[in-house]
N, CA, C and O of each residue as an XYZ file, in Angstrom:
876
protein
N       0.847     -1.202      0.000
C       0.000      0.000      0.000
C       0.879      1.247      0.000
O       1.830      1.350      0.775
N       0.545      2.200     -0.888
C       1.312      3.438     -0.955
C       0.974      4.324      0.239
O      -0.196      4.522      0.568
N       2.007      4.852      0.880
C       1.783      5.702      2.048
C       1.115      7.006      1.637
O       1.359      7.515      0.544
N       0.271      7.547      2.516
C      -0.350      8.832      2.246
C       0.731      9.896      2.226
O       1.587      9.914      3.111
N       0.714     10.790      1.233
C       1.749     11.827      1.160
C       1.797     12.666      2.434
O       0.771     12.937      3.058
N       3.002     13.066      2.804
C       3.206     13.943      3.954
C       3.246     15.383      3.473
O       3.966     15.710      2.530
N       2.468     16.245      4.127
C       2.438     17.659      3.771
C       3.092     18.445      4.895
O       2.680     18.358      6.052
N       4.112     19.211      4.544
C       4.806     20.050      5.514
C       4.496     21.504      5.173
O       4.833     21.979      4.088
N       3.862     22.199      6.091
C       3.488     23.597      5.876
C       4.587     24.505      6.408
O       4.867     24.529      7.606
N       5.206     25.252      5.495
C       6.312     26.145      5.869
C       5.754     27.492      6.294
O       6.101     28.526      5.723
N       4.891     27.475      7.295
C       4.223     28.705      7.739
C       3.703     28.510      9.151
O       3.244     27.426      9.511
N       3.779     29.565      9.945
C       3.251     29.517     11.313
C       1.797     29.945     11.357
O       1.202     29.982     12.434
N       1.208     30.271     10.207
C      -0.149     30.803     10.157
C      -1.183     29.780     10.621
O      -1.330     28.732      9.993
N      -1.898     30.062     11.703
C      -2.958     29.141     12.133
C      -4.103     29.089     11.135
O      -4.783     28.068     11.026
N      -4.326     30.182     10.402
C      -5.404     30.203      9.411
C      -5.103     29.228      8.274
O      -5.999     28.515      7.823
N      -3.867     29.189      7.811
C      -3.512     28.263      6.729
C      -3.644     26.815      7.194
O      -4.160     25.968      6.465
N      -3.183     26.539      8.396
C      -3.300     25.187      8.922
C      -4.771     24.798      9.072
O      -5.150     23.667      8.766
N      -5.593     25.727      9.538
C      -7.016     25.443      9.722
C      -7.708     25.190      8.389
O      -8.575     24.321      8.302
N      -7.336     25.938      7.343
C      -7.918     25.721      6.025
C      -7.638     24.309      5.524
O      -8.533     23.631      5.020
N      -6.398     23.876      5.664
C      -6.029     22.542      5.204
C      -6.724     21.466      6.030
O      -7.235     20.486      5.489
N      -6.736     21.660      7.335
C      -7.376     20.670      8.196
C      -8.869     20.548      7.890
O      -9.409     19.443      7.845
N      -9.533     21.686      7.682
C     -10.961     21.662      7.364
C     -11.224     20.949      6.040
O     -12.309     20.406      5.833
N     -10.233     20.950      5.139
C     -10.361     20.270      3.850
C      -9.915     18.821      3.932
O      -9.818     18.140      2.910
N      -9.640     18.336      5.161
C      -9.292     16.936      5.350
C      -7.827     16.609      5.195
O      -7.463     15.441      5.056
N      -6.967     17.637      5.217
C      -5.532     17.426      5.009
C      -4.766     17.686      6.303
O      -4.785     18.798      6.831
N      -4.099     16.665      6.805
C      -3.255     16.826      7.983
C      -1.893     17.350      7.552
O      -1.370     16.946      6.514
N      -1.319     18.246      8.345
C      -0.031     18.821      7.987
C       0.910     18.819      9.180
O       0.494     18.820     10.338
N       2.191     18.816      8.850
C       3.229     19.086      9.835
C       3.666     20.526      9.621
O       3.816     20.959      8.479
N       3.869     21.261     10.678
C       4.270     22.662     10.565
C       5.753     22.809     10.851
O       6.248     22.356     11.883
N       6.451     23.444      9.929
C       7.869     23.751     10.107
C       8.070     25.195      9.649
O       7.987     25.480      8.454
N       8.329     26.094     10.573
C       8.433     27.521     10.247
C       9.802     27.829      9.642
O      10.832     27.375     10.140
N       9.793     28.601      8.567
C      11.046     28.985      7.916
C      11.710     30.124      8.676
O      11.074     30.804      9.482
N      12.990     30.322      8.411
C      13.694     31.467      9.003
C      14.198     32.396      7.897
O      15.296     32.947      7.973
N      13.368     32.552      6.875
C      13.698     33.429      5.744
C      13.703     34.889      6.196
O      12.829     35.312      6.953
N      14.666     35.637      5.740
C      14.726     37.071      6.000
C      13.825     37.768      4.985
O      14.255     38.082      3.876
N      12.571     38.010      5.373
C      11.610     38.593      4.444
C      12.011     39.994      4.005
O      11.759     40.388      2.866
N      12.629     40.740      4.899
C      13.049     42.099      4.543
C      14.072     42.090      3.417
O      14.069     42.974      2.561
N      14.946     41.091      3.420
C      15.965     41.003      2.365
C      15.320     40.718      1.018
O      15.716     41.284     -0.001
N      14.316     39.829      1.018
C      13.616     39.520     -0.231
C      12.864     40.746     -0.725
O      12.885     41.054     -1.916
N      12.201     41.446      0.189
C      11.453     42.643     -0.180
C      12.386     43.733     -0.709
O      12.030     44.469     -1.630
N      13.565     43.830     -0.130
C      14.516     44.852     -0.569
C      14.993     44.580     -1.992
O      15.298     45.509     -2.740
N      15.054     43.312     -2.357
C      15.509     42.944     -3.694
C      14.479     43.309     -4.763
O      14.840     43.800     -5.832
N      13.190     43.068     -4.476
C      12.151     43.293     -5.475
C      11.502     44.662     -5.363
O      11.091     45.235     -6.372
N      11.403     45.195     -4.150
C      10.797     46.510     -3.966
C       9.284     46.444     -3.855
O       8.676     45.442     -4.233
N       8.670     47.505     -3.339
C       7.225     47.535     -3.105
C       6.376     47.615     -4.359
O       5.158     47.452     -4.291
N       7.003     47.864     -5.511
C       6.249     47.980     -6.745
C       6.055     46.684     -7.495
O       5.645     46.699     -8.655
N       6.346     45.547     -6.849
C       6.197     44.241     -7.502
C       5.407     43.292     -6.610
O       5.966     42.301     -6.140
N       4.127     43.559     -6.360
C       3.355     42.746     -5.413
C       3.293     41.262     -5.760
O       3.536     40.417     -4.899
N       2.967     40.934     -7.025
C       2.860     39.537     -7.425
C       4.180     38.791     -7.340
O       4.254     37.750     -6.686
N       5.236     39.305     -7.993
C       6.537     38.654     -7.898
C       7.041     38.548     -6.468
O       7.706     37.573     -6.119
N       6.733     39.542     -5.632
C       7.181     39.510     -4.246
C       6.479     38.392     -3.478
O       7.128     37.657     -2.733
N       5.165     38.254     -3.649
C       4.432     37.183     -2.977
C       4.967     35.821     -3.390
O       5.116     34.927     -2.558
N       5.255     35.665     -4.673
C       5.759     34.382     -5.160
C       7.179     34.122     -4.658
O       7.502     33.010     -4.242
N       8.023     35.151     -4.699
C       9.409     34.990     -4.253
C       9.476     34.607     -2.777
O      10.290     33.767     -2.392
N       8.630     35.212     -1.951
C       8.618     34.897     -0.528
C       8.126     33.478     -0.291
O       8.676     32.761      0.545
N       7.090     33.064     -1.025
C       6.583     31.700     -0.880
C       7.645     30.682     -1.279
O       7.838     29.678     -0.592
N       8.335     30.942     -2.391
C       9.371     30.015     -2.851
C      10.543     29.965     -1.878
O      11.099     28.897     -1.622
N      10.915     31.121     -1.337
C      12.024     31.164     -0.385
C      11.695     30.369      0.873
O      12.553     29.663      1.403
N      10.467     30.479      1.349
C      10.059     29.759      2.555
C      10.029     28.253      2.310
O      10.484     27.474      3.148
N       9.493     27.846      1.164
C       9.457     26.417      0.849
C      10.873     25.854      0.717
O      11.164     24.772      1.227
N      11.742     26.579      0.040
C      13.121     26.111     -0.143
C      13.868     26.047      1.184
O      14.652     25.127      1.415
N      13.625     27.023      2.053
C      14.286     27.058      3.352
C      13.907     25.859      4.196
O      14.771     25.227      4.804
N      12.631     25.541      4.240
C      12.177     24.403      5.038
C      12.603     23.080      4.397
O      12.943     22.130      5.102
N      12.586     23.018      3.073
C      13.048     21.807      2.392
C      14.503     21.515      2.756
O      14.881     20.363      2.970
N      15.311     22.570      2.823
C      16.722     22.401      3.197
C      16.852     21.953      4.656
O      17.739     21.169      4.993
N      15.963     22.456      5.516
C      15.980     22.053      6.921
C      15.689     20.559      7.062
O      16.302     19.870      7.877
N      14.742     20.071      6.254
C      14.340     18.666      6.361
C      15.414     17.722      5.844
O      15.640     16.648      6.402
N      16.078     18.146      4.758
C      17.206     17.373      4.233
C      16.848     15.908      4.004
O      17.564     15.005      4.437
N      15.715     15.684      3.310
C      15.299     14.306      3.032
C      15.065     14.111      1.537
O      14.099     13.462      1.134
N      15.941     14.668      0.726
C      15.832     14.497     -0.719
C      15.867     13.014     -1.059
O      16.560     12.221     -0.422
N      15.089     12.662     -2.095
C      15.005     11.269     -2.555
C      14.398     10.346     -1.507
O      14.761      9.174     -1.416
N      13.468     10.883     -0.714
C      12.747     10.043      0.246
C      11.922      9.015     -0.519
O      11.605      9.217     -1.691
N      11.579      7.929      0.135
C      10.836      6.862     -0.528
C       9.367      7.212     -0.719
O       8.767      6.837     -1.727
N       8.786      7.922      0.231
C       7.371      8.280      0.158
C       7.224      9.756     -0.196
O       8.125     10.553      0.067
N       6.081     10.124     -0.797
C       5.870     11.529     -1.185
C       5.872     12.471      0.017
O       5.146     12.257      0.987
N       6.696     13.515     -0.060
C       6.730     14.569      0.954
C       6.658     15.895      0.214
O       7.518     16.197     -0.614
N       5.636     16.686      0.509
C       5.460     17.976     -0.156
C       5.595     19.101      0.855
O       4.904     19.116      1.874
N       6.486     20.043      0.570
C       6.656     21.234      1.398
C       5.895     22.371      0.737
O       6.088     22.660     -0.444
N       5.033     23.007      1.507
C       4.194     24.088      0.981
C       4.600     25.414      1.615
O       4.521     25.583      2.832
N       5.033     26.345      0.781
C       5.341     27.697      1.237
C       4.285     28.654      0.723
O       3.777     28.483     -0.386
N       3.949     29.660      1.517
C       2.935     30.626      1.084
C       3.232     31.990      1.688
O       3.797     32.101      2.776
N       2.841     33.014      0.960
C       2.966     34.368      1.492
C       1.903     35.250      0.846
O       1.618     35.135     -0.347
N       1.328     36.123      1.651
C       0.216     36.951      1.193
C       0.597     38.431      1.208
O       1.206     38.931      2.154
N       0.218     39.109      0.133
C       0.503     40.529     -0.048
C      -0.760     41.215     -0.569
O      -1.473     40.649     -1.397
N      -1.035     42.402     -0.099
C      -2.129     43.189     -0.669
C      -1.556     44.148     -1.703
O      -0.627     44.907     -1.427
N      -2.128     44.096     -2.891
C      -1.756     45.021     -3.973
C      -2.774     46.159     -3.972
O      -3.929     45.977     -4.359
N      -2.330     47.326     -3.535
C      -3.198     48.509     -3.544
C      -2.584     49.521     -4.503
O      -1.577     50.159     -4.196
N      -3.201     49.652     -5.653
C      -2.701     50.565     -6.692
C      -1.264     50.234     -7.089
O      -0.454     51.131     -7.326
N      -0.954     48.929     -7.160
C       0.365     48.510     -7.610
C       1.449     48.537     -6.555
O       2.612     48.269     -6.856
N       1.086     48.858     -5.319
C       2.054     48.888     -4.220
C       1.814     47.684     -3.317
O       0.676     47.395     -2.948
N       2.890     46.982     -2.964
C       2.796     45.796     -2.119
C       2.685     46.189     -0.652
O       3.513     46.936     -0.132
N       1.640     45.671      0.013
C       1.437     45.933      1.431
C       1.394     44.601      2.184
O       0.493     43.788      1.978
N       2.370     44.394      3.048
C       2.376     43.201      3.876
C       1.759     43.513      5.222
O       0.745     44.207      5.292
N       2.361     43.007      6.303
C       1.861     43.338      7.638
C       2.214     44.788      7.974
O       3.291     45.266      7.615
N       1.312     45.484      8.660
C       1.636     46.842      9.107
C       2.790     46.809     10.111
O       2.988     45.819     10.816
N       3.543     47.902     10.163
C       4.674     47.976     11.088
C       4.214     48.046     12.539
O       4.845     47.488     13.437
N       3.107     48.739     12.748
C       2.578     48.918     14.099
C       1.121     49.362     14.004
O       0.554     49.419     12.913
N       0.518     49.675     15.150
C      -0.886     50.071     15.167
C      -1.131     51.349     14.374
O      -2.130     51.463     13.664
N      -0.221     52.307     14.494
C      -0.393     53.564     13.771
C      -0.375     53.332     12.262
O      -1.126     53.964     11.520
N       0.475     52.432     11.822
C       0.553     52.103     10.399
C      -0.734     51.424      9.950
O      -1.212     51.677      8.844
N      -1.303     50.559     10.799
C      -2.557     49.886     10.461
C      -3.698     50.890     10.335
O      -4.524     50.778      9.430
N      -3.749     51.865     11.232
C      -4.781     52.908     11.161
C      -4.631     53.703      9.865
O      -5.612     53.966      9.170
N      -3.396     54.080      9.553
C      -3.147     54.857      8.333
C      -3.597     54.082      7.101
O      -4.202     54.645      6.188
N      -3.299     52.795      7.084
C      -3.682     51.983      5.930
C      -5.195     51.911      5.769
O      -5.711     52.042      4.659
N      -5.899     51.705      6.867
C      -7.344     51.605      6.774
C      -7.964     52.912      6.307
O      -8.956     52.893      5.579
N      -7.408     54.031      6.706
C      -7.896     55.308      6.199
C      -7.690     55.390      4.683
O      -8.490     55.991      3.965
N      -6.624     54.787      4.225
C      -6.306     54.801      2.798
C      -7.143     53.783      2.016
O      -7.510     54.032      0.868
N      -7.445     52.630      2.642
C      -8.120     51.543      1.927
C      -9.637     51.678      1.882
O     -10.267     51.205      0.936
N     -10.231     52.308      2.878
C     -11.697     52.272      2.973
C     -12.370     52.883      1.749
O     -11.970     53.925      1.229
N     -13.406     52.185      1.324
C     -14.152     52.620      0.150
C     -13.487     52.286     -1.169
O     -13.983     52.671     -2.228
N     -12.367     51.573     -1.119
C     -11.629     51.247     -2.343
C     -11.512     49.732     -2.505
O     -11.992     48.965     -1.670
N     -10.876     49.324     -3.577
C     -10.637     47.902     -3.819
C      -9.146     47.634     -3.942
O      -8.389     48.477     -4.422
N      -8.734     46.455     -3.503
C      -7.350     46.019     -3.648
C      -7.342     44.577     -4.119
O      -8.384     43.924     -4.160
N      -6.175     44.086     -4.471
C      -6.035     42.698     -4.915
C      -5.190     41.948     -3.896
O      -4.028     42.280     -3.659
N      -5.799     40.929     -3.299
C      -5.079     40.132     -2.316
C      -4.353     39.025     -3.071
O      -4.991     38.184     -3.705
N      -3.043     39.019     -3.008
C      -2.211     38.056     -3.734
C      -1.576     37.081     -2.749
O      -0.966     37.497     -1.764
N      -1.718     35.793     -3.013
C      -1.054     34.779     -2.192
C      -0.154     33.934     -3.074
O      -0.622     33.247     -3.982
N       1.139     33.990     -2.799
C       2.082     33.148     -3.501
C       2.040     31.745     -2.922
O       2.017     31.578     -1.703
N       2.031     30.728     -3.790
C       2.031     29.330     -3.383
C       3.245     28.651     -4.020
O       3.456     28.759     -5.228
N       4.026     27.967     -3.225
C       5.176     27.230     -3.750
C       5.205     25.844     -3.123
O       5.095     25.701     -1.905
N       5.353     24.831     -3.958
C       5.362     23.443     -3.485
C       6.616     22.749     -3.990
O       6.950     22.823     -5.172
N       7.300     22.079     -3.085
C       8.467     21.286     -3.447
C       8.197     19.848     -3.043
O       7.907     19.576     -1.878
N       8.288     18.926     -3.988
C       8.125     17.501     -3.696
C       9.511     16.909     -3.450
O      10.310     16.766     -4.375
N       9.782     16.571     -2.200
C      11.138     16.187     -1.820
C      11.580     14.852     -2.396
O      12.758     14.677     -2.707
N      10.666     13.914     -2.543
C      11.083     12.587     -3.002
C      11.446     12.565     -4.476
O      12.130     11.648     -4.930
N      10.992     13.575     -5.240
C      11.334     13.643     -6.662
C      12.166     14.873     -7.006
O      12.780     14.934     -8.071
N      12.188     15.862     -6.094
C      12.930     17.086     -6.358
C      12.214     18.036     -7.299
O      12.815     19.006     -7.761
N      10.941     17.782     -7.596
C      10.189     18.633     -8.505
C       9.518     19.777     -7.749
O       9.299     19.698     -6.540
N       9.193     20.858     -8.494
C       8.638     22.061     -7.868
C       7.494     22.619     -8.717
O       7.431     22.398     -9.926
N       6.610     23.334     -8.063
C       5.525     24.029     -8.761
C       5.147     25.259     -7.949
O       5.178     25.232     -6.719
N       4.792     26.329     -8.634
C       4.420     27.551     -7.910
C       3.481     28.405     -8.751
O       3.467     28.319     -9.978
N       2.702     29.229     -8.067
C       1.766     30.124     -8.747
C       1.246     31.131     -7.729
O       1.412     30.962     -6.521
N       0.615     32.182     -8.244
C       0.032     33.214     -7.385
C      -1.483     33.202     -7.539
O      -2.006     33.238     -8.653
N      -2.183     33.151     -6.404
C      -3.634     33.279     -6.423
C      -4.018     34.720     -6.167
O      -3.347     35.402     -5.392
N      -5.086     35.206     -6.800
C      -5.492     36.600     -6.614
C      -6.990     36.699     -6.371
O      -7.786     36.000     -6.997
N      -7.354     37.574     -5.458
C      -8.754     37.819     -5.124
C      -8.953     39.326     -4.950
O      -8.203     39.974     -4.221
N      -9.953     39.874     -5.614
C     -10.259     41.292     -5.462
C     -11.048     41.487     -4.167
O     -12.016     40.775     -3.905
N     -10.625     42.452     -3.369
C     -11.281     42.749     -2.096
C     -11.849     44.163     -2.151
O     -11.135     45.122     -2.446
N     -13.150     44.279     -1.861
C     -13.798     45.596     -1.820
C     -13.949     46.002     -0.349
O     -14.708     45.390      0.403
N     -13.232     47.018      0.032
C     -13.254     47.469      1.417
C     -14.475     48.341      1.692
O     -14.897     49.125      0.842
N     -15.035     48.195      2.890
C     -16.153     49.016      3.299
C     -15.689     50.395      3.725
O     -14.553     50.792      3.465
N     -16.573     51.113      4.376
C     -16.253     52.481      4.802
C     -16.451     52.626      6.308
O     -17.343     53.352      6.746
N     -15.629     51.943      7.103
C     -15.739     52.092      8.551
C     -15.406     53.525      8.976
O     -14.614     54.211      8.330
N     -16.021     53.955     10.064
C     -15.742     55.290     10.600
C     -14.350     55.295     11.240
O     -13.745     54.245     11.454
N     -13.865     56.486     11.535
C     -12.573     56.589     12.218
C     -12.612     55.835     13.551
O     -11.641     55.178     13.928
N     -13.741     55.935     14.259
C     -13.866     55.253     15.549
C     -13.849     53.741     15.366
O     -13.255     53.027     16.175
N     -14.494     53.245     14.314
C     -14.496     51.801     14.050
C     -13.099     51.311     13.682
O     -12.679     50.235     14.107
N     -12.387     52.104     12.892
C     -11.013     51.734     12.537
C     -10.149     51.663     13.793
O      -9.387     50.713     13.974
N     -10.267     52.656     14.647
C      -9.473     52.666     15.869
C      -9.799     51.463     16.742
O      -8.899     50.850     17.314
N     -11.095     51.117     16.849
C     -11.498     49.974     17.659
C     -10.993     48.671     17.048
O     -10.566     47.768     17.768
N     -11.041     48.572     15.724
C     -10.564     47.363     15.057
C      -9.064     47.180     15.267
O      -8.606     46.089     15.604
N      -8.320     48.230     15.069
C      -6.870     48.139     15.255
C      -6.532     47.795     16.706
O      -5.552     47.097     16.969
N      -7.341     48.283     17.642
C      -7.109     48.004     19.060
C      -7.258     46.523     19.398
O      -6.765     46.081     20.436
N      -7.937     45.739     18.532
C      -8.060     44.303     18.783
C      -6.724     43.591     18.581
O      -6.531     42.475     19.064
N      -5.808     44.237     17.869
C      -4.516     43.628     17.586
C      -4.488     42.791     16.326
O      -3.415     42.405     15.864
N      -5.649     42.505     15.763
C      -5.703     41.644     14.576
C      -5.013     42.249     13.352
O      -4.233     41.555     12.699
N      -5.272     43.519     13.017
C      -4.702     44.069     11.782
C      -3.184     44.071     11.732
O      -2.612     43.983     10.646
N      -2.515     44.168     12.873
C      -1.051     44.230     12.856
C      -0.405     42.860     12.684
O       0.817     42.764     12.570
N      -1.211     41.801     12.663
C      -0.641     40.459     12.559
C      -0.900     39.799     11.211
O      -0.504     38.654     10.992
N      -1.570     40.522     10.301
C      -1.927     39.916      9.017
C      -1.581     40.848      7.858
O      -1.572     42.071      8.000
N      -1.298     40.239      6.714
C      -0.989     41.022      5.517
C      -2.189     41.863      5.105
O      -3.325     41.389      5.116
N      -1.928     43.110      4.742
C      -2.994     43.983      4.321
C      -3.762     44.630      5.447
O      -4.601     45.498      5.206
N      -3.490     44.222      6.683
C      -4.132     44.795      7.873
C      -5.612     44.457      7.994
O      -6.376     45.236      8.564
N      -6.032     43.297      7.464
C      -7.433     42.912      7.578
C      -7.589     41.395      7.450
O      -6.698     40.700      6.963
N      -8.742     40.907      7.899
C      -9.160     39.531      7.654
C     -10.605     39.570      7.159
O     -11.293     40.582      7.295
N     -11.054     38.451      6.583
C     -12.470     38.344      6.249
C     -13.157     37.344      7.170
O     -14.383     37.231      7.159
N     -12.389     36.629      7.954
C     -12.958     35.585      8.803
C     -12.727     35.866     10.286
O     -12.741     34.953     11.111
N     -12.515     37.142     10.612
C     -12.293     37.514     12.002
C     -12.974     38.839     12.290
O     -14.048     39.120     11.758
N     -12.346     39.660     13.138
C     -12.917     40.968     13.480
C     -13.087     41.862     12.256
O     -13.947     42.743     12.234
N     -12.256     41.625     11.231
C     -12.305     42.505     10.063
C     -13.428     42.220      9.092
O     -13.705     43.045      8.222
N     -14.094     41.063      9.212
C     -15.125     40.676      8.260
C     -16.211     41.709      8.018
O     -16.586     41.920      6.864
N     -16.739     42.367      9.055
C     -17.803     43.343      8.835
C     -17.384     44.579      8.045
O     -18.233     45.347      7.593
N     -16.079     44.771      7.880
C     -15.593     45.947      7.163
C     -15.190     45.625      5.721
O     -14.615     46.466      5.031
N     -15.494     44.406      5.272
C     -15.231     44.009      3.894
C     -16.566     43.882      3.180
O     -17.377     43.025      3.533
N     -16.807     44.722      2.182
C     -18.096     44.734      1.491
C     -18.271     43.554      0.545
O     -19.399     43.132      0.288
N     -17.183     43.023      0.029
C     -17.307     41.898     -0.881
C     -15.969     41.521     -1.478
O     -14.980     42.242     -1.345
N     -15.959     40.375     -2.141
C     -14.743     39.920     -2.822
C     -15.118     39.358     -4.176
O     -16.276     39.020     -4.421
N     -14.140     39.261     -5.048
C     -14.302     38.619     -6.351
C     -13.177     37.604     -6.479
O     -12.018     37.968     -6.680
N     -13.530     36.323     -6.360
C     -12.519     35.286     -6.423
C     -12.622     34.331     -5.246
O     -13.651     34.264     -4.575
N     -11.554     33.599     -5.005
C     -11.514     32.559     -3.981
C     -11.390     33.180     -2.594
O     -10.391     33.845     -2.319
N     -12.373     32.986     -1.706
C     -12.272     33.559     -0.368
C     -11.152     32.943      0.464
O     -10.551     33.626      1.294
N     -10.864     31.659      0.251
C      -9.798     31.008      1.018
C      -8.446     31.631      0.708
O      -7.557     31.651      1.559
N      -8.291     32.140     -0.513
C      -7.043     32.805     -0.871
C      -6.784     34.004      0.023
O      -5.636     34.307      0.346
N      -7.868     34.697      0.431
C      -7.736     35.846      1.309
C      -7.319     35.397      2.709
O      -6.603     36.111      3.411
N      -7.772     34.208      3.105
C      -7.419     33.675      4.412
C      -6.004     33.107      4.446
O      -5.471     32.839      5.522
N      -5.388     32.920      3.267
C      -3.986     32.496      3.269
C      -3.592     31.395      2.320
O      -2.404     31.211      2.056
N      -4.569     30.641      1.788
C      -4.258     29.579      0.831
C      -5.434     29.384     -0.117
O      -6.578     29.285      0.326
N      -5.165     29.329     -1.401
C      -6.202     28.982     -2.363
C      -6.180     27.473     -2.526
O      -5.269     26.932     -3.154
N      -7.168     26.787     -1.972
C      -7.175     25.328     -2.044
C      -7.318     24.806     -3.475
O      -6.651     23.830     -3.819
N      -8.162     25.413     -4.332
C      -8.212     24.939     -5.722
C      -6.872     25.091     -6.436
O      -6.464     24.209     -7.191
N      -6.192     26.203     -6.199
C      -4.881     26.406     -6.811
C      -3.881     25.391     -6.274
O      -3.095     24.825     -7.033
N      -3.913     25.163     -4.970
C      -2.990     24.204     -4.370
C      -3.253     22.793     -4.904
O      -2.315     22.032     -5.142
N      -4.527     22.447     -5.091
C      -4.856     21.134     -5.657
C      -4.238     20.967     -7.041
O      -3.710     19.903     -7.363
N      -4.303     22.016     -7.857
C      -3.728     21.937     -9.203
C      -2.206     21.808     -9.150
O      -1.617     21.068     -9.938
N      -1.573     22.522     -8.227
C      -0.123     22.417     -8.099
C       0.287     21.010     -7.664
O       1.247     20.445     -8.188
N      -0.446     20.453     -6.704
C      -0.163     19.091     -6.262
C      -0.321     18.106     -7.422
O       0.514     17.223     -7.617
N      -1.416     18.271     -8.199
C      -1.667     17.366     -9.324
C      -0.529     17.431    -10.339
O      -0.141     16.417    -10.921
N       0.002     18.642    -10.543
C       1.119     18.787    -11.463
C       2.381     18.079    -11.001
O       3.270     17.779    -11.798
N       2.447     17.817     -9.703
C       3.596     17.093     -9.139
C       3.281     15.617     -8.908
O       4.058     14.897     -8.280
N       2.132     15.174     -9.424
C       1.790     13.763     -9.346
C       1.094     13.324     -8.078
O       1.057     12.131     -7.777
N       0.542     14.262     -7.327
C      -0.159     13.921     -6.082
C      -1.613     14.367     -6.201
O      -1.895     15.557     -6.343
N      -2.528     13.411     -6.143
C      -3.950     13.719     -6.200
C      -4.435     14.183     -4.831
O      -4.067     13.614     -3.803
N      -5.260     15.218     -4.833
C      -5.731     15.797     -3.579
C      -6.439     14.766     -2.705
O      -6.248     14.743     -1.489
N      -7.250     13.919     -3.320
C      -8.019     12.952     -2.542
C      -7.133     11.918     -1.857
O      -7.568     11.259     -0.913
N      -5.898     11.770     -2.323
C      -4.987     10.824     -1.665
C      -4.526     11.345     -0.311
O      -3.930     10.607      0.474
N      -4.805     12.635     -0.034
C      -4.405     13.240      1.231
C      -5.439     13.017      2.324
O      -5.147     13.212      3.504
N      -6.643     12.612      1.944
C      -7.700     12.425      2.922
C      -7.447     11.187      3.776
O      -6.969     10.176      3.262
N      -7.754     11.246      5.059
C      -7.555     10.092      5.933
C      -8.535      8.968      5.612
O      -9.712      9.217      5.349
N      -8.054      7.757      5.635
C      -8.919      6.602      5.407
C      -9.404      6.014      6.723
O     -10.420      5.319      6.759
N      -8.694      6.285      7.787
C      -9.070      5.814      9.109
C      -9.963      6.862      9.767
O      -9.571      8.023      9.884
N     -11.147      6.466     10.194
C     -12.084      7.409     10.793
C     -11.479      8.138     11.990
O     -11.815      9.295     12.245
N     -10.593      7.474     12.720
C      -9.986      8.085     13.906
C      -9.066      9.236     13.545
O      -8.787     10.098     14.378
N      -8.589      9.253     12.294
C      -7.668     10.296     11.857
C      -8.373     11.502     11.255
O      -7.717     12.491     10.930
N      -9.691     11.447     11.098
C     -10.415     12.524     10.456
C     -10.500     13.737     11.372
O     -10.590     13.592     12.591
N     -10.471     14.935     10.786
C     -10.639     16.141     11.611
C     -11.921     16.073     12.412
O     -12.872     15.413     11.993
N     -11.969     16.732     13.542
C     -13.104     16.650     14.447
C     -14.394     17.170     13.843
O     -15.477     16.795     14.293
N     -14.301     18.049     12.807
C     -15.505     18.609     12.203
C     -16.201     17.598     11.308
O     -17.348     17.804     10.913
N     -15.516     16.504     10.983
C     -16.119     15.483     10.128
C     -17.088     14.642     10.947
O     -16.887     14.492     12.152
N     -18.145     14.082     10.328
C     -19.069     13.191     11.048
C     -18.418     11.847     11.314
O     -19.040     10.967     11.908
């Protein structure tokens, strides 16, 4: 019997792990130690898409090197991801601090941006790689100054790219999206499925066959 592929998530994001788990995919988490500032300095703020992809690839490569299990017998896939908000062609990652988050929300409200998530997958047992960027248009609402201040005070905006979420405190301030909502949360599952398929791993092979191994949300 072929062993179920091992998925290693090169990210500390609880949202990304939760997305995969809810889709029936168990993951091992291994956080990269990539110097994101160095990557950003190389590409600059005017390259949101390439920057998201470069960061995702750097994280996947960093964790793959940490594991050092090239030519493993069973499929092992390392998944790197990074999310950037493209606002008028400028890349916006996590805010520097609360004041920066407030400034951004004053700038974003009533406008639209493109949430870009770079996805990079390295299959260690074959040495093959695949990567792509998922994009979702986000239409920001028009929260008042007091609402922005209260939202930033929750601490959520300073911990996420673009200074917002759609599945947390920030949800009421997002008027709508065009595209994959999971991409905004940190991973586009349809895109990831296609990348896995390109590396010879079918998504359904990741699902647990033993009922005891199924996520708790499953019946």
